[in-house]
C-alpha positions as CSV (number, residue, x, y, z in Angstrom):
1,M,18.7,63.6,31.9
2,T,18.3,60.4,33.8
3,T,15.1,58.9,35.2
4,S,14.8,56.1,37.6
5,G,11.9,53.7,37.6
6,P,10.2,52.3,40.6
7,S,12.2,50.1,42.9
8,V,11.6,46.4,42.0
9,D,12.0,43.9,44.8
10,P,10.3,40.7,43.9
11,R,10.5,39.0,47.3
12,A,7.4,37.7,49.0
13,V,6.6,39.2,52.4
14,A,3.1,37.8,52.9
15,V,0.9,35.1,51.5
16,S,-2.9,34.5,51.7
17,V,-4.7,31.5,50.3
18,G,-8.4,31.7,49.8
19,E,-10.9,29.2,48.5
20,D,-10.0,29.9,44.8
21,E,-7.1,32.3,44.7
22,L,-3.5,32.8,46.0
23,S,-2.4,36.3,46.9
24,V,1.3,37.2,47.4
25,D,2.4,40.6,48.7
26,L,5.9,41.6,47.5
27,A,8.5,43.7,49.3
28,D,8.1,46.4,46.6
29,G,4.4,46.9,47.2
30,R,3.0,44.8,44.4
31,R,0.4,42.1,45.0
32,L,0.1,39.0,42.9
33,I,-3.2,37.3,42.7
34,V,-3.5,34.0,40.8
35,P,-6.2,31.4,40.6
36,L,-5.7,28.2,42.6
37,A,-6.7,26.3,39.5
38,W,-3.1,26.8,38.4
39,F,-1.9,24.8,41.4
40,P,-4.1,21.7,41.9
41,R,-2.3,20.6,45.2
42,L,-3.4,23.9,46.7
43,L,-6.8,23.9,45.1
44,H,-7.7,20.5,46.6
45,A,-6.0,20.9,49.9
46,Q,-7.8,21.4,53.2
47,H,-8.0,24.9,54.7
48,A,-5.5,24.2,57.4
49,Q,-3.0,22.8,54.9
50,R,-3.3,25.9,52.7
51,Q,-2.6,28.1,55.7
52,N,0.5,26.3,56.8
53,W,3.1,28.0,54.5
54,R,6.6,29.5,55.0
55,L,8.8,31.7,52.9
56,L,11.9,30.2,51.4
57,G,15.2,32.0,51.1
58,D,14.7,35.7,51.6
59,G,11.2,35.5,50.1
60,Q,12.1,34.1,46.8
61,G,9.7,31.2,47.2
62,I,6.8,29.8,49.2
63,N,6.6,26.3,50.7
64,W,3.6,24.3,52.0
65,P,5.2,21.5,54.0
66,D,2.0,19.6,54.5
67,L,1.5,19.4,50.7
68,D,5.1,19.1,49.5
69,E,4.4,22.2,47.3
70,D,6.9,24.9,46.5
71,L,6.3,27.9,44.3
72,S,8.8,30.5,43.3
73,V,8.0,34.2,43.1
74,E,9.8,34.3,39.8
75,G,7.5,31.6,38.5
76,L,4.4,33.4,39.7
77,L,5.5,36.6,38.0
78,R,6.0,34.7,34.8
79,G,2.5,33.1,35.1
80,A,3.9,29.6,35.3
81,V,1.3,26.9,36.2
82,A,1.8,23.5,37.7
83,P,2.1,20.6,35.1
84,G,-1.4,19.5,34.0
85,A,-3.1,22.5,35.6
86,S,-5.7,24.7,33.9
87,R,-4.7,28.2,32.8
88,R,-8.3,29.2,33.2
89,A,-9.7,30.7,36.4
90,V,-12.3,28.7,38.3
C-alpha cells in the first residue's frame, strides 16, 4: 500500500509586509509568517520601501530593490535570520 503526502511546492506567490511581521504565501497553500526583527533592513525601512518587492526566479526568493535585501524561501523555511538580528519576536 502506498500513500502520498501533500504536494510540497515551496515557491512564493505573494508577500505582505506589516509593521512587525513578514508573511509569504507559498504555491502549495502554506503561509509563512516571521517577525521583522529577524530582518533589520525590513524592520527599519519605510512603509513604501517594504511594499516595493518582487519575486526572484520562479518564486524561490524575494527582493526589495530599495533596500538591497534578498530573502530565499528556503531560508525562511529553515528559520534563518539576518546576521546580527534577534531571534525573538518584537
